[in-house]
GUSE-419021 format. One record per residue (C-alpha): residue in one letter; x, y, z. Coordinates in nm, 4 decimals. Layout:
N
{"A" {X Y Z}}
...
END
This chain:
364
{"M" {-8.5980 0.8595 -3.5606}}
{"V" {-8.5278 0.9687 -3.1808}}
{"T" {-8.7472 0.7911 -2.9176}}
{"K" {-8.8164 0.8609 -2.4975}}
{"P" {-8.7218 0.5270 -2.2736}}
{"D" {-9.0862 0.5849 -2.1556}}
{"A" {-9.2373 0.5945 -2.5309}}
{"P" {-9.4491 0.3421 -2.6610}}
{"R" {-9.3141 0.0454 -2.8659}}
{"I" {-9.5527 -0.0431 -3.1148}}
{"L" {-9.5323 -0.3174 -3.3501}}
{"L" {-9.7840 -0.3623 -3.6847}}
{"V" {-9.8149 -0.6964 -3.8094}}
{"R" {-9.8977 -0.6632 -4.2092}}
{"L" {-9.6900 -0.9470 -4.3628}}
{"S" {-9.8035 -0.9621 -4.7179}}
{"A" {-9.9830 -0.8562 -5.0205}}
{"I" {-9.8667 -0.5346 -5.1781}}
{"G" {-10.2189 -0.3835 -5.1519}}
{"D" {-10.3003 -0.5100 -4.8109}}
{"C" {-9.9589 -0.3545 -4.6730}}
{"L" {-10.0589 -0.0093 -4.8465}}
{"H" {-10.4071 -0.0552 -4.6727}}
{"A" {-10.1763 -0.0287 -4.3460}}
{"V" {-10.0077 0.2586 -4.4329}}
{"P" {-10.2513 0.4971 -4.2968}}
{"V" {-10.2210 0.3489 -3.9617}}
{"L" {-9.8362 0.3986 -3.9705}}
{"V" {-9.9202 0.7269 -4.0541}}
{"A" {-10.1920 0.7908 -3.7666}}
{"L" {-9.9837 0.6329 -3.5245}}
{"R" {-9.7144 0.8612 -3.5613}}
{"Q" {-9.9101 1.1754 -3.5249}}
{"H" {-10.0447 1.0536 -3.2219}}
{"F" {-9.7444 0.9182 -3.0788}}
{"P" {-9.4401 1.0855 -3.2351}}
{"Q" {-9.1655 0.9828 -3.0138}}
{"A" {-9.2982 0.6272 -3.0301}}
{"F" {-9.0720 0.2994 -3.1665}}
{"I" {-9.2824 0.1849 -3.4359}}
{"G" {-9.1642 -0.1559 -3.6122}}
{"W" {-9.3364 -0.3331 -3.8823}}
{"A" {-9.3006 -0.7222 -3.9554}}
{"I" {-9.3527 -0.7501 -4.3254}}
{"E" {-9.2555 -1.0228 -4.6289}}
{"G" {-8.9934 -0.9528 -4.8993}}
{"A" {-9.2103 -0.7861 -5.1609}}
{"A" {-9.3776 -0.5806 -4.9956}}
{"H" {-9.0457 -0.4724 -4.7894}}
{"K" {-8.9032 -0.3780 -5.0969}}
{"L" {-9.1739 -0.1132 -5.1729}}
{"L" {-9.1910 0.0461 -4.8241}}
{"E" {-8.8343 -0.0038 -4.7533}}
{"K" {-8.6462 0.3272 -4.5892}}
{"H" {-8.9907 0.4437 -4.4810}}
{"P" {-8.9560 0.7154 -4.2971}}
{"L" {-9.1884 0.6778 -4.0334}}
{"V" {-9.0920 0.3317 -3.9715}}
{"D" {-8.7698 0.2533 -3.7062}}
{"R" {-8.7346 -0.0955 -3.8007}}
{"F" {-8.8665 -0.3781 -4.0469}}
{"H" {-8.8611 -0.7329 -3.9515}}
{"L" {-8.8408 -0.9481 -4.2433}}
{"F" {-9.0875 -1.2653 -4.1862}}
{"P" {-8.8796 -1.5278 -4.2944}}
{"R" {-9.2014 -1.6870 -4.5445}}
{"Q" {-8.9801 -1.9935 -4.6506}}
{"S" {-8.9567 -2.1198 -4.3234}}
{"F" {-9.3478 -2.2628 -4.3840}}
{"K" {-9.2475 -2.4198 -4.7286}}
{"R" {-9.1044 -2.7865 -4.6948}}
{"K" {-8.8973 -2.7373 -4.9746}}
{"E" {-8.7142 -2.4109 -4.8689}}
{"G" {-8.3895 -2.5975 -4.7066}}
{"S" {-8.4057 -2.8530 -4.3871}}
{"I" {-8.6429 -2.8350 -4.1265}}
{"L" {-8.3482 -2.7298 -3.8758}}
{"T" {-8.2830 -2.4717 -4.1161}}
{"R" {-8.6434 -2.3438 -4.1423}}
{"M" {-8.6711 -2.3613 -3.7848}}
{"G" {-8.3558 -2.1349 -3.7184}}
{"L" {-8.4704 -1.8839 -3.9324}}
{"L" {-8.8315 -1.8443 -3.7393}}
{"S" {-8.5872 -1.8340 -3.4116}}
{"T" {-8.3719 -1.5420 -3.5067}}
{"F" {-8.6688 -1.3596 -3.6368}}
{"R" {-8.8407 -1.4167 -3.3161}}
{"K" {-8.5486 -1.3229 -3.1191}}
{"E" {-8.5054 -0.9969 -3.3407}}
{"L" {-8.8739 -0.9074 -3.2467}}
{"R" {-8.8306 -0.9962 -2.8596}}
{"E" {-8.5147 -0.7452 -2.8592}}
{"E" {-8.6948 -0.4613 -2.9170}}
{"R" {-8.9476 -0.4750 -2.6231}}
{"Y" {-9.2617 -0.4299 -2.7914}}
{"D" {-9.5164 -0.3268 -2.5564}}
{"T" {-9.7927 -0.3473 -2.7977}}
{"A" {-9.8768 -0.5066 -3.0995}}
{"L" {-10.1494 -0.4678 -3.3911}}
{"D" {-10.2564 -0.7615 -3.5732}}
{"L" {-10.3736 -0.6059 -3.9186}}
{"Q" {-10.4027 -0.9569 -4.1128}}
{"G" {-10.5958 -1.1748 -3.8756}}
{"L" {-10.4251 -1.4707 -3.9673}}
{"T" {-10.2637 -1.7500 -3.7515}}
{"K" {-9.9474 -1.6746 -3.8812}}
{"S" {-9.9768 -1.3127 -3.7950}}
{"G" {-10.1234 -1.4273 -3.5005}}
{"L" {-9.8223 -1.5801 -3.3906}}
{"V" {-9.5968 -1.3292 -3.5034}}
{"S" {-9.7856 -1.1016 -3.2622}}
{"W" {-9.7203 -1.3571 -2.9770}}
{"W" {-9.3697 -1.4187 -3.0627}}
{"S" {-9.3032 -1.0160 -2.9975}}
{"G" {-9.3637 -1.0540 -2.6167}}
{"A" {-9.5831 -0.7675 -2.6579}}
{"K" {-9.8189 -0.7694 -2.3605}}
{"Q" {-10.0962 -0.6162 -2.5050}}
{"R" {-10.1722 -0.7608 -2.8892}}
{"I" {-10.4966 -0.5893 -3.0331}}
{"A" {-10.6624 -0.8052 -3.3305}}
{"F" {-10.9869 -0.7875 -3.5177}}
{"R" {-11.2846 -0.9642 -3.4009}}
{"G" {-11.5523 -1.1291 -3.6050}}
{"E" {-11.5136 -1.2194 -3.9824}}
{"E" {-11.1964 -1.0236 -4.0142}}
{"S" {-11.0254 -1.2995 -3.7924}}
{"R" {-10.9703 -1.6315 -3.9636}}
{"E" {-10.7877 -1.9217 -3.9092}}
{"L" {-10.6609 -1.9572 -3.5487}}
{"N" {-10.5810 -1.5849 -3.5315}}
{"T" {-10.8032 -1.5360 -3.1954}}
{"I" {-10.6179 -1.7462 -2.9752}}
{"F" {-10.2812 -1.5029 -2.9900}}
{"A" {-10.5106 -1.1755 -2.8811}}
{"T" {-10.5239 -1.0306 -2.5823}}
{"R" {-10.7795 -0.7573 -2.6691}}
{"R" {-11.0084 -0.8350 -2.9938}}
{"I" {-11.1839 -0.5327 -3.1731}}
{"R" {-11.5215 -0.5487 -3.3632}}
{"I" {-11.5697 -0.3410 -3.6769}}
{"P" {-11.8673 -0.0969 -3.6176}}
{"E" {-12.0821 -0.1524 -3.9362}}
{"T" {-11.9684 0.1896 -4.0986}}
{"A" {-11.6664 0.1332 -4.1350}}
{"T" {-11.6373 -0.0525 -4.4979}}
{"H" {-11.3353 -0.0310 -4.6461}}
{"V" {-11.0123 -0.2170 -4.5398}}
{"V" {-10.8438 0.1314 -4.4365}}
{"E" {-11.1089 0.2254 -4.2309}}
{"K" {-11.1449 -0.1356 -4.0502}}
{"N" {-10.7419 -0.1159 -3.9986}}
{"L" {-10.7820 0.2227 -3.8305}}
{"E" {-11.0086 0.0590 -3.6013}}
{"L" {-10.7217 -0.0916 -3.4026}}
{"I" {-10.5866 0.2261 -3.2627}}
{"R" {-10.8628 0.3136 -3.0542}}
{"P" {-10.7688 0.1033 -2.7779}}
{"L" {-10.4135 0.2891 -2.7770}}
{"G" {-10.6716 0.6334 -2.7292}}
{"A" {-10.5951 0.7297 -3.0995}}
{"E" {-10.9006 0.8401 -3.3065}}
{"P" {-10.9084 0.7230 -3.6285}}
{"P" {-10.8714 1.0378 -3.8642}}
{"V" {-11.1847 1.1540 -4.0653}}
{"R" {-10.9242 1.1906 -4.3761}}
{"P" {-10.6425 0.8802 -4.3691}}
{"E" {-10.3426 1.0061 -4.4968}}
{"W" {-10.0529 0.8018 -4.6868}}
{"V" {-9.6638 0.8651 -4.6285}}
{"M" {-9.4737 0.6878 -4.8738}}
{"P" {-9.0721 0.6725 -4.8898}}
{"D" {-8.8706 0.8490 -5.1582}}
{"Y" {-8.8425 0.7094 -5.5029}}
{"G" {-8.6062 0.9914 -5.5800}}
{"P" {-8.3134 0.7272 -5.7161}}
{"E" {-8.5788 0.5597 -5.8960}}
{"A" {-8.7649 0.8567 -6.0961}}
{"A" {-8.3916 0.9771 -6.1949}}
{"A" {-8.3501 0.6467 -6.3200}}
{"L" {-8.6479 0.6827 -6.5348}}
{"E" {-8.5851 1.0059 -6.6535}}
{"G" {-8.3685 0.9299 -6.9529}}
{"W" {-8.6955 0.7125 -7.0998}}
{"L" {-8.9415 0.9424 -7.0116}}
{"K" {-8.7462 1.2289 -7.1690}}
{"A" {-8.6674 1.0176 -7.5357}}
{"Q" {-9.0429 0.9533 -7.5495}}
{"G" {-9.1152 1.3337 -7.4687}}
{"L" {-9.3385 1.1979 -7.0936}}
{"G" {-9.4303 1.3901 -6.7782}}
{"K" {-9.2439 1.6799 -6.6897}}
{"F" {-9.0573 1.6558 -7.0644}}
{"G" {-9.3859 1.6978 -7.2548}}
{"T" {-9.7282 1.5318 -7.2770}}
{"P" {-9.9335 1.4059 -6.9644}}
{"F" {-9.9946 1.0512 -6.9840}}
{"V" {-10.2134 0.7612 -6.8340}}
{"L" {-10.0944 0.4597 -6.6630}}
{"V" {-10.3058 0.1551 -6.8328}}
{"N" {-10.2131 -0.1420 -6.6009}}
{"P" {-10.3819 -0.4658 -6.7200}}
{"G" {-10.2435 -0.6956 -6.4517}}
{"A" {-10.4232 -0.8760 -6.1933}}
{"T" {-10.3535 -1.2518 -6.0570}}
{"W" {-10.7007 -1.3714 -6.0646}}
{"E" {-10.8386 -1.4744 -6.3860}}
{"T" {-11.1742 -1.2909 -6.1954}}
{"K" {-10.9935 -0.9796 -6.1542}}
{"R" {-10.8653 -0.9391 -6.5014}}
{"W" {-11.0845 -0.7099 -6.7507}}
{"A" {-10.9679 -0.7648 -7.0996}}
{"P" {-10.6531 -0.6364 -7.2479}}
{"E" {-10.9008 -0.5541 -7.5850}}
{"N" {-11.0841 -0.3429 -7.3898}}
{"F" {-10.8298 -0.1698 -7.2105}}
{"G" {-10.6805 -0.1153 -7.5808}}
{"A" {-11.0013 0.0831 -7.6680}}
{"V" {-10.9714 0.2765 -7.3619}}
{"A" {-10.6073 0.3623 -7.4297}}
{"N" {-10.7231 0.4284 -7.8208}}
{"G" {-10.9771 0.6714 -7.6984}}
{"L" {-10.7296 0.8112 -7.4589}}
{"A" {-10.4657 0.8617 -7.7141}}
{"R" {-10.6861 1.0274 -7.9555}}
{"R" {-10.7168 1.2968 -7.7419}}
{"G" {-10.4511 1.4578 -7.8879}}
{"N" {-10.2937 1.6028 -7.5423}}
{"L" {-10.2397 1.3271 -7.3622}}
{"A" {-10.0185 0.9873 -7.3942}}
{"V" {-10.0681 0.6377 -7.2617}}
{"V" {-9.8198 0.4251 -7.1273}}
{"A" {-9.9337 0.0611 -7.0715}}
{"T" {-9.7380 -0.1232 -6.7481}}
{"W" {-9.6350 -0.4757 -6.6755}}
{"A" {-9.4917 -0.7097 -6.4636}}
{"D" {-9.3950 -1.0643 -6.6409}}
{"A" {-9.4495 -1.2015 -6.9444}}
{"A" {-9.8020 -1.2531 -6.9670}}
{"E" {-9.8588 -0.8971 -6.8755}}
{"K" {-9.6094 -0.7800 -7.1135}}
{"A" {-9.8365 -0.9433 -7.4039}}
{"A" {-10.1370 -0.7721 -7.3027}}
{"A" {-9.9516 -0.4406 -7.2395}}
{"E" {-9.7961 -0.4846 -7.5911}}
{"L" {-10.1594 -0.5728 -7.7066}}
{"I" {-10.2927 -0.2420 -7.5558}}
{"V" {-10.0389 0.0050 -7.7431}}
{"K" {-10.0970 -0.1529 -8.0868}}
{"A" {-10.4473 -0.1168 -7.9965}}
{"A" {-10.4307 0.2358 -7.9241}}
{"D" {-10.3018 0.2699 -8.2914}}
{"H" {-10.1576 0.6404 -8.1891}}
{"A" {-9.8294 0.7632 -8.2044}}
{"R" {-9.9070 0.8720 -7.8167}}
{"A" {-9.9484 0.4963 -7.6751}}
{"F" {-9.5786 0.3684 -7.4941}}
{"L" {-9.4888 0.0014 -7.3631}}
{"A" {-9.3215 0.0684 -7.0180}}
{"P" {-9.0234 -0.0640 -6.9544}}
{"A" {-8.9319 -0.3132 -6.7017}}
{"T" {-8.9662 -0.2076 -6.3770}}
{"N" {-8.8955 -0.3094 -6.0310}}
{"L" {-9.1509 -0.2052 -5.7523}}
{"R" {-9.0115 0.1631 -5.6736}}
{"E" {-8.9536 0.1831 -6.0167}}
{"L" {-9.3362 0.1392 -6.0768}}
{"A" {-9.3830 0.3502 -5.8278}}
{"A" {-9.1690 0.6555 -5.9531}}
{"L" {-9.3063 0.5804 -6.2583}}
{"T" {-9.6931 0.5942 -6.1368}}
{"A" {-9.6710 0.9100 -5.9345}}
{"G" {-9.5626 1.1042 -6.2541}}
{"A" {-9.9164 0.9988 -6.4052}}
{"A" {-10.1939 1.2313 -6.4497}}
{"L" {-10.4592 0.8987 -6.4056}}
{"F" {-10.4372 0.5391 -6.3107}}
{"V" {-10.6518 0.3265 -6.5043}}
{"G" {-10.6397 -0.0671 -6.4084}}
{"N" {-10.7773 -0.3752 -6.2314}}
{"D" {-10.8188 -0.4598 -5.8536}}
{"T" {-10.4588 -0.4954 -5.7548}}
{"G" {-10.1368 -0.3838 -5.6171}}
{"P" {-10.0401 -0.1280 -5.8521}}
{"M" {-10.4174 0.0510 -5.8345}}
{"H" {-10.3665 0.0710 -5.4165}}
{"L" {-9.9951 0.1977 -5.5043}}
{"A" {-10.1512 0.4702 -5.7212}}
{"V" {-10.4053 0.5495 -5.4551}}
{"A" {-10.0803 0.5852 -5.1916}}
{"L" {-9.9048 0.8192 -5.4248}}
{"G" {-10.2482 1.0536 -5.5184}}
{"V" {-10.2925 0.9530 -5.8295}}
{"K" {-10.6540 0.9425 -5.9138}}
{"C" {-10.7867 0.6229 -6.0092}}
{"V" {-11.0454 0.4128 -6.2334}}
{"A" {-11.0463 0.0723 -6.1451}}
{"V" {-11.2507 -0.2456 -6.2956}}
{"F" {-11.3926 -0.4672 -6.0331}}
{"G" {-11.5089 -0.7870 -6.0771}}
{"A" {-11.4511 -1.1024 -5.7792}}
{"S" {-11.3488 -0.8746 -5.5059}}
{"D" {-11.5798 -0.6208 -5.3049}}
{"P" {-11.5115 -0.2550 -5.4301}}
{"L" {-11.6624 -0.1161 -5.0881}}
{"R" {-11.4135 -0.3090 -4.8815}}
{"N" {-11.1232 -0.2944 -5.1279}}
{"G" {-11.1781 -0.0291 -5.4052}}
{"P" {-10.9503 0.2385 -5.4495}}
{"Y" {-10.9934 0.4684 -5.1666}}
{"G" {-11.1156 0.8071 -5.1757}}
{"R" {-11.3907 0.9947 -5.3262}}
{"S" {-11.2198 1.1034 -5.6219}}
{"N" {-11.1537 0.7993 -5.7648}}
{"R" {-11.3994 0.5712 -5.9997}}
{"I" {-11.4968 0.2476 -5.9770}}
{"L" {-11.6798 0.0432 -6.2581}}
{"A" {-11.8663 -0.2870 -6.1221}}
{"A" {-12.1238 -0.4474 -6.3384}}
{"G" {-12.3231 -0.5991 -6.0113}}
{"P" {-12.4582 -0.9170 -6.1390}}
{"E" {-12.5959 -1.1296 -5.8328}}
{"C" {-12.2760 -1.3229 -5.7687}}
{"Q" {-12.0534 -1.0144 -5.6953}}
{"P" {-11.8371 -1.0184 -5.4953}}
{"C" {-11.7822 -1.3808 -5.5009}}
{"W" {-11.3894 -1.3447 -5.4167}}
{"K" {-11.3319 -1.6842 -5.6279}}
{"T" {-11.0204 -1.7046 -5.8426}}
{"T" {-11.2308 -1.8671 -6.1564}}
{"C" {-11.5702 -1.7791 -6.2331}}
{"K" {-11.8203 -2.0738 -6.1482}}
{"R" {-12.0878 -1.9298 -6.3807}}
{"G" {-11.8465 -1.9475 -6.6822}}
{"D" {-11.9138 -1.6154 -6.8288}}
{"L" {-11.7040 -1.3639 -6.6118}}
{"A" {-12.0036 -1.1490 -6.6270}}
{"C" {-11.9003 -0.8956 -6.3364}}
{"L" {-11.5735 -0.7905 -6.5851}}
{"T" {-11.7754 -0.8474 -6.9417}}
{"R" {-12.0814 -0.6188 -6.8625}}
{"V" {-11.8036 -0.3292 -6.8285}}
{"S" {-11.7967 -0.1435 -7.1476}}
{"P" {-11.4871 0.0372 -7.2558}}
{"E" {-11.6795 0.3240 -7.3427}}
{"Q" {-11.7825 0.3426 -6.9603}}
{"V" {-11.4446 0.3404 -6.8427}}
{"L" {-11.3808 0.5842 -7.0848}}
{"R" {-11.6380 0.8170 -6.9508}}
{"A" {-11.4831 0.7892 -6.5996}}
{"S" {-11.1491 0.8615 -6.7310}}
{"D" {-11.2507 1.1696 -6.9022}}
{"E" {-11.4408 1.3003 -6.6009}}
{"L" {-11.1225 1.2768 -6.3797}}
{"L" {-10.8910 1.4167 -6.6252}}
{"A" {-11.1086 1.7240 -6.6513}}
{"Q" {-11.0909 1.7702 -6.2597}}
{"G" {-10.7324 1.8188 -6.3344}}
{"S" {-10.4229 1.6879 -6.1257}}
{"G" {-10.3948 1.6817 -5.7709}}
{"A" {-10.4178 1.3684 -5.4791}}
{"A" {-10.7225 1.1956 -5.4813}}
{"A" {-10.9997 1.3457 -5.2162}}
{"C" {-11.0595 1.0875 -4.9037}}
END
């Protein structure tokens, strides 16, 4: 990307996780639209970088050496050396502005290490730990900005840029990954090779975010019985694969398939071809949003107003007990009421509603 000598040099700091980095992409898009000739860098961790690598709007990614903060990852001299190299790499790009979208001590340090004279961060509850001491300007988020995407976009105001009315996602080209999946899709007769499919993803890191795979199985069974639709259950590890296999078995129909093993970019390519995504509050759900695939999401411990699938064309199922959202990884009341009170019938109705609207990117 060609930049002028006097063009802004802006660093985005959003190190992890997958969903949170996807929430930062609209900031990147807005900055590129407002400053088309700016040099834009992004400090990021390895997992999210694999998904966003070769992004057309990023001039340079800086891979944060996360292992430097782990005592078991080599000697202290080795770990300090990695941090020193990372800091030098940041400094050599001469950033004048750093936007801290993470609000933690380590992201504040990265902003400071960049040497940027203007370091913009959140004020209030979005800023945690020792983050505030590294910022030169802190922005209080208005109450009207409820979703994390909207909160992130508020940080561009000090640069003279207005947050867009309709946030946009631009994603890398996953063409090579799509080509690698064509053989599997063709063999199953799915997507452009035959039957439209719904992606069902039962995974989530927290117990309090995982709707029962039996429930997803009931939804998959209902969808597969439509006759003109298939279901593909995705997975990332052994536990998720077992859940996905249960879903396929529960569908009890010829139109339900276990997805092949995929990395993040292959998952993106597979997701992009889906008619609908059904799952929990997890990175793959936010990936579907970023790719313009409509979502039905079941929410447990997290806040659907802040972290739900962004856009009016998506559907959120939240039971709403008095303790939701609790932001806890285990259920203190012991019954997971926020999840168990959501029925497969509700999710199936929401899925049917979105499928009836046809394909197309979710409206924001």
